[in-house]
LUMROGU-518150 format. One record per residue: y, z, x of N, C-alpha, C in turn; residue in one letter. Coordinates in steps of 0.02 Angstrom, whole numbers, padded with zeros to 5 digits, always signed. Layout:
REM residues N
YZXYZXYZXA ...
END
This chain:
REM residues 122
-03308-00731-00304-03285-00767-00327-03187-00730-00253X -03165-00743-00245-03099-00737-00209-03024-00724-00238X -03025-00671-00262-02974-00670-00294-02883-00659-00266X -02857-00709-00312-02808-00724-00300-02759-00736-00334X -02684-00708-00342-02640-00727-00372-02654-00738-00423X -02673-00820-00414-02682-00877-00473-02737-00873-00527X -02792-00857-00470-02859-00804-00519-02853-00763-00587X -02802-00731-00556-02783-00629-00585-02770-00683-00647X -02703-00727-00617-02661-00737-00684-02723-00777-00743X -02778-00792-00676-02812-00842-00776-02829-00813-00787X -02870-00746-00774-02921-00677-00781-02873-00656-00845X -02813-00632-00855-02785-00608-00894-02776-00661-00937X -02768-00712-00928-02742-00774-00987-02827-00775-01034X -02879-00807-00993-02956-00791-01003-02955-00722-01036X -02962-00655-01041-02943-00600-01080-02912-00588-01130X -02873-00603-01134-02812-00602-01176-02806-00673-01251X -02859-00707-01215-02892-00761-01250-02941-00754-01307X -02979-00698-01275-03057-00677-01312-03048-00611-01341X -02981-00589-01344-02961-00523-01372-02968-00463-01319X -02998-00465-01296-03007-00429-01259-02967-00370-01215X -02885-00369-01235-02819-00336-01206-02803-00315-01261X -02781-00249-01251-02721-00230-01287-02654-00237-01250X -02589-00247-01295-02553-00279-01286-02506-00220-01206X -02526-00168-01212-02528-00144-01177-02560-00142-01106X -02601-00157-01087-02668-00162-01061-02644-00278-01038X -02618-00279-01082-02591-00356-01054-02512-00353-01028X -02478-00309-01031-02427-00292-01009-02426-00290-00926X -02473-00245-00908-02482-00185-00869-02501-00257-00788X -02570-00310-00860-02599-00354-00824-02567-00406-00807X -02526-00425-00852-02454-00467-00813-02432-00464-00767X -02362-00366-00751-02369-00352-00712-02409-00363-00667X -02451-00345-00629-02483-00353-00604-02490-00423-00574X -02524-00468-00596-02531-00547-00588-02435-00565-00557X -02388-00544-00596-02293-00547-00571-02294-00527-00490X -02343-00491-00489-02320-00443-00417-02355-00489-00339X -02421-00501-00387-02442-00543-00350-02437-00609-00308X -02410-00633-00380-02366-00714-00353-02310-00700-00318X -02289-00643-00330-02194-00599-00290-02152-00642-00331X -02161-00688-00373-02123-00685-00439-02052-00645-00426X -01985-00664-00434-01948-00612-00447-01909-00626-00482X -01847-00580-00518-01799-00574-00570-01764-00657-00568X -01759-00693-00610-01684-00771-00610-01605-00697-00574X -01598-00743-00571-01538-00729-00553-01481-00776-00577X -01437-00765-00632-01389-00798-00648-01317-00793-00602X -01272-00826-00629-01207-00834-00618-01179-00781-00665X -01108-00745-00663-01088-00714-00735-01038-00748-00767X -01048-00734-00810-01045-00781-00890-00934-00807-00858X -00951-00834-00867-00845-00893-00850-00854-00904-00958X -00760-00882-00963-00739-00876-01032-00718-00965-01033X -00743-00977-01070-00702-01054-01035-00617-01068-01111X -00570-01100-01098-00539-01114-01096-00504-01191-01144X -00454-01163-01190-00430-01237-01219-00373-01261-01226X -00321-01267-01167-00252-01276-01144-00248-01181-01128X -00201-01167-01135-00215-01098-01107-00242-01042-01147X -00258-01041-01190-00302-01028-01259-00379-01031-01230X -00396-00948-01218-00477-00936-01228-00527-00977-01283X -00577-01010-01287-00610-01026-01338-00637-00963-01358X -00639-00969-01437-00639-00908-01472-00641-00905-01549X -00709-00916-01602-00736-00909-01647-00726-00864-01679X -00698-00800-01671-00696-00723-01683-00645-00778-01788X -00633-00802-01794-00594-00822-01864-00648-00886-01879X -00693-00905-01897-00742-00907-01890-00807-00901-01920X -00822-00806-01927-00853-00765-01913-00897-00739-01864X -00874-00795-01792-00902-00810-01752-00977-00808-01725X -01024-00774-01692-01075-00848-01696-01084-00883-01673X -01043-00887-01611-01035-01005-01605-01111-01009-01568X -01115-01059-01593-01175-01119-01547-01160-01173-01518X -01129-01161-01447-01113-01198-01443-01163-01276-01410X -01133-01351-01401-01167-01405-01360-01139-01421-01327X -01146-01449-01268-01109-01484-01218-01157-01548-01231X -01100-01614-01250-01118-01656-01271-01065-01719-01240X -01075-01771-01238-01033-01829-01223-00980-01826-01283X -00951-01823-01320-00948-01837-01375-00902-01926-01398X -00848-01911-01338-00809-01986-01301-00815-02015-01303X -00899-02034-01262-00921-02098-01213-00879-02102-01167X -00862-02053-01154-00807-02043-01051-00842-02026-00999X -00927-01984-01006-00946-01973-00943-00939-01927-00967X -00902-01864-00992-00885-01806-00969-00925-01753-01036X -00951-01702-01014-00984-01680-01044-00917-01648-01102X -00901-01669-01173-00867-01603-01216-00897-01550-01262X -00852-01521-01281-00899-01432-01300-00909-01479-01404X -00963-01442-01430-00939-01453-01483-00985-01379-01501X -00939-01337-01555-00957-01261-01566-00966-01262-01625X -01052-01223-01646-01042-01219-01738-01023-01166-01737X -01006-01139-01805-01003-01057-01824-01027-01049-01884X -01028-00967-01890-01064-00940-01940-01068-00978-02000X -01007-01005-02041-00971-01039-02096-01009-01115-02100X -01045-01130-02036-01060-01197-02051-01019-01256-02021X -00969-01270-01988-00915-01309-01970-00940-01316-01882X -00905-01346-01870-00909-01391-01783-00842-01414-01759X -00799-01328-01706-00763-01346-01691-00789-01399-01627X -00700-01443-01631-00758-01486-01569-00678-01492-01508X -00725-01509-01440-00675-01462-01361-00678-01539-01344X -00636-01599-01334-00636-01642-01300-00619-01641-01241X -00657-01648-01168-00649-01619-01106-00627-01653-01082X -00557-01660-01051-00495-01704-01011-00490-01676-00960X -00536-01632-00912-00548-01630-00831-00596-01680-00834X -00644-01662-00792-00698-01705-00762-00741-01630-00747X -00830-01681-00735-00870-01613-00745-00886-01581-00727X -00870-01590-00633-00883-01513-00609-00815-01478-00648X -00761-01481-00653-00702-01431-00663-00693-01460-00760X -00730-01453-00794-00699-01475-00863-00614-01432-00879X -00586-01452-00919-00509-01444-00966-00510-01461-01020X -00558-01411-01076-00531-01439-01135-00498-01440-01183X -00474-01458-01221-00433-01504-01281-00442-01490-01346X -00436-01427-01369-00452-01426-01464-00412-01464-01516X -00487-01490-01507-00495-01555-01585-00476-01547-01645X -00488-01450-01652-00522-01464-01724-00580-01460-01730X -00589-01457-01797-00648-01463-01839-00661-01517-01849X -00738-01532-01846-00764-01627-01835-00761-01643-01913X -00741-01683-01905-00743-01723-01942-00799-01781-01964X -00817-01785-02041-00841-01853-02058-00823-01900-02109X -00822-01961-02113-00781-01997-02163-00734-01957-02183X -00675-01946-02144-00611-01882-02166-00631-01828-02204X -00669-01822-02201-00675-01740-02223-00720-01710-02156X -00691-01614-02186-00735-01580-02117-00804-01569-02134X -00848-01583-02082-00902-01586-02054-00939-01503-02086X -00992-01509-02149-01023-01458-02140-01078-01431-02131X -01136-01373-02112-01177-01390-02113-01200-01327-02169X -01234-01304-02224-01237-01273-02297-01288-01238-02250X -01283-01151-02254-01318-01125-02204-01349-01034-02258X -01304-01035-02298-01305-00992-02355-01306-00998-02398X 
END
């Protein structure tokens, strides 16, 4: 059998399933297979801090640990920002800009039935 990069990767998976590889051998085998496939690391753009108005979006006052979600909350076709925090609240930032150049407006904490929405998390 001719050993191609895909065959090498397949053999690593078979050996793993059979319990024939230790973690160290698996790492070496996976690295070898990745090199044969000429897989390069993912290149990401540098991070960008988002603003709501002139202020940076910052969840520090809510004990940080932000959990952001881009979703169209007001059905205008533009992604808004919903940011969960460690206390179980959700900060709402509506996009007053465009999809390509969002401009977020801080709308406060998410409300449900006139009360601040909260997910008990501790």
